[in-house]
N, C-alpha and C positions, 0 to 999 in steps of 0.2 A: 504493499499500499504506501502510494506516492500521500507528500502533503497537502496537495490539493485535492486528492481520493480522499483523504480525513477531514478534510473542512468541507467538502460537498456533503459525505455521511453525515456529519455532527449538526450541520445545516438541516437537512434534510429530515430528521429526528427533531430540530427544533425550530419550525419552522417560524414562530415567533419572534426570532433571531435574526437579523439582516445580513448576509453574507459576510460583508465588510467588517461588522463586528466578529465574527465566528473568524475570519482570519487575524484578526487583531489578537481576540484572546489565543490561538493555537500559536502566533507568532512570540507573544509574552512567555508563553509555558515553555517553547523552546528554549526561549533565550534564559529565561531562570532556568532551566538545567545547563545549559553551555557555561553560563556565570558560575552557576555553582562549583562545577566540575573545572574550573578553570580557577578558581581558588582551591582546589584542592577536598570540598565538601562530595560527600557520598548523597544520591539523590535516591531515595526508595520509594515505590509505589507498591504499597501492602498485597500480596498474593499475585503480582505480575513480576516484579524482579526490581533491582538496586543497581544503579550506574555508579561508576567509580574509577577511580584514577589509579592507576597501575606506575611504577618506575619498570622504563627496560633498561638495565646496566650494558654500560658499555660492552663493546667485542668487535672483533675482526671477523669480516666478512668479505667473500670474494664478488669480484665483478664477473658476471656473466659471460660477456663476451671477451674479455683479456684475462681474466683468471687471475688478476692481479688483487692482492689482499688491499683491503679498505676499511678503514678504521670508522667505525661507526658509534656516534656520540650517545651518551646516557639519553632518553627520553622519554617522557610519558605518555601513554597509552591509554584510553577511554577501556574499560571492561564494564562487561553486563553479565550480573548471574540472575538467572531466574529464576521466582519466587518459587513456593512449593504447590500453588496452586495451579498455575501456569504449565508448570513442571507433569505434574499429576493428568492435564489437559491434554498434554500434547504425548503422554505417555500411557494412554489408557491399553 
């Protein structure tokens, strides 16, 4: 599902809301999640899952074209862990 499909589905289930309002609501929610992760905070939706930030340590990798070693610096990556209800729904 894309962001625009999500907006359309929310708008269809809530006809009393204008499409522009739904777009703003979705944008605000996604921006808050992004901002929280950028600060290093964890974002949790009970039953759905939790977003967090993990640090990937520096390492040596190989350039696939040349085979030369390349130093990859430490970086932060987003991580998602499914909640119990979602996991059980997917694994019936």
